[in-house]
N, C-alpha and C positions, 0 to 999 in steps of 0.2 A: 115581385114574383111574376106578375102578369106580363110585365115588359120582357122579362127574361124568357118566359114561355113563348111569347110572340116572336122574339128574336130567333129562338131555336126552330120554331115552326117555319119562319121565313128562310132560314139557312137550309133546312131540310127540303122545303119546297123548291128552292133555287137549285139545289143539288139534283133533285128528281127531275126537274124541268131540263136541266143541262144534260143529264144522263139520257133522258128520253129523246131529246133532240139529237144527241150523238148516235143513238141506236137507229133512229128513223133515217138520219142522213146516211149512215153506213148501209142500211138496208136498201135505200134508193140507189146508192153507188154500186152495190154488188149484185143487185137483182138481175141485171142483164148477163153478168158473168156467170151467175148461178144457173140461169136458164140455159146458157150456152153449154155449160158442163153437163147439165141433165140431158140435153139433146145428144151430146157426144157420147155419154154413157149408154143412152138408148140405142144409138147407132152401132156402138161396139157390141152390145148384147144381140141386136138383130143380126149382125154379121156372123154371130156364132150359130144362129138357127136358120138363117137363109143364106145359102152359098152365093157368093158374088157372081158365080158363073151363070146363074139362072135369071139375072135381072140387069137392066141397064138404067134403072131409075133409083131414086132414094125412097125407100118404103115409108120413111117418116113423112114425106111430103104427099104421099098417095094413100093416106090413112082414111078409113071410114069408121063411123061409130054405129054399133048395132046394140040391141038389147038381148040379153039372154032370157031364159025361161022365168027367172025371178024378177025381171024388169031392170036388172043392173046393166049400165052401159059398159060396153067392151070396145076398146079401140082395136081395129083390125089394120095392121100394117101390111100393105099389099106390094109384092114384088112384081114388076112387069118387064117383059122383054118383047120388043116389036109390037107394042100396043096390046099384048095379051097378058093376063094375070097368070104368073107361073108359080106363085106361092104366096102364102099369107103367114103372119105371125101374130099372136095375141097372148095376153097374160092369163094364166090359170091360177086359181087359189086352191091349195091343198091344206089338209089338216095334219100336223105332225105332233110329236111328243111335246115340243116346245111352243106350240101354237101354230099360227098361220104360216104356210110356206107359199112363197110367190114363185111361179115358174113362167118361163117364156117358151111357147110351143111354136115351132115352124112346121107348116104342112104344105105339100105340093098340091097341084090341081087335082090329083087322083086320090087325095086323102092319105098319102104316105108321109110319115114323119121325116122332116128334113133335119130336125135337131130339137133338143130340149135342154134348157139350162135353169138351174135354181138361181133366182136373182136376189132373193131375200129370205132368210129363215133364222130361227133361234134354236136350232137343234143342238143336242149335246155334242160338244167337241169330242172327237174320237169314236163316236157312235153314229148318231143321226146325221152328222155333218158330212157323211160319205156321199150324200147327194150332190155335193159341190164338186164340180169337175176338177178343181184344184187339189182335191183330196184323193179321189179315185175316178175310175172311168165308168162307174156303174151307170150313170145317167146317159152315157153315150150309147148304151145297148138298145135304146129305143129307136135310134135312127134307122129308117127303112121299114119300120113296122107300120101297121094300119089296123083299122077295126076288124078286118077279116083275117089278119095274119099277125098275131095268133087269133084263134077263134074267140068270140066274145066271152065264153066261160073261162078262158085262160088268162084274161086281163086281171090277174090277182097275183099276190105273192105266193110262193110255193107252200107256205104254211096254211094258206086258205084254199089250196088246190089249184093254184094258177101256175104260171110259167116263170115268174120273176123272182130272182133271189132277194131274200131279205138280209139284213145285217145281223150278225151275231149280237144278241142283247138289245137289238133295236128294230123291232118289227113294225112299230107304229109309223115311223117315218117313211119307209119304202111303201107301205100300204097306202098311206095318204098320197104319195107321189103317183103311184100307179093308178089309183082311183081318179086323181085329178086329170092325168093324161088321157085316160079312157073317156072321161066326161068331155075333155077338150076335143077329142076326135068325134064324139057324138054331136057336139055343137057344130063342128065343121060339116058333118054329114047332113045335119038338119038345115043348114044355112049356106050350103055350098054355092048354089046359084047366085045368091046375093053377094057373096064374098068374091066370086070370080067374075061378076058382071063388070064390064068396062064402062066407066061413066064418061 
């Protein structure tokens, strides 16, 4: 009985070792490819919130890291043209019905929104997922706006006395997005000098 148990343990151990080695080898072989795809995805997202016409650099290569008021590090992707920073983009976190919403916000040097895109969310299909540009153009309506236009007290959904449409049956999602964008603009206003400084 002991010999049989030992045999099964050795077979199981060999199987686990072989499978673990296979996983580790696969991970090593695909790590560079995965990183390359992540960079390509990031560049594609940045291209949606920073127009190509305003920069002659690759914002991914000219990124800086800053800390927000909570001490969390935020990567700022900086677009430059002729040695001058013409726009920046960075990730925002909003709170939706399905949990955390990740947004990418592009802002020009005057604090005007160049574009916003939802990059990750778990909002309800057919309701909260209308923040996705593939579903509706709702999120495109922020382009060209800034902290002063509309006034600060109007940076809310209409149900809360603001200017922005909410979705029928889904107010939490647009409320979270509008709040996150406003916070993102406030972050830019507070750190504008550092963001636009040429290193």
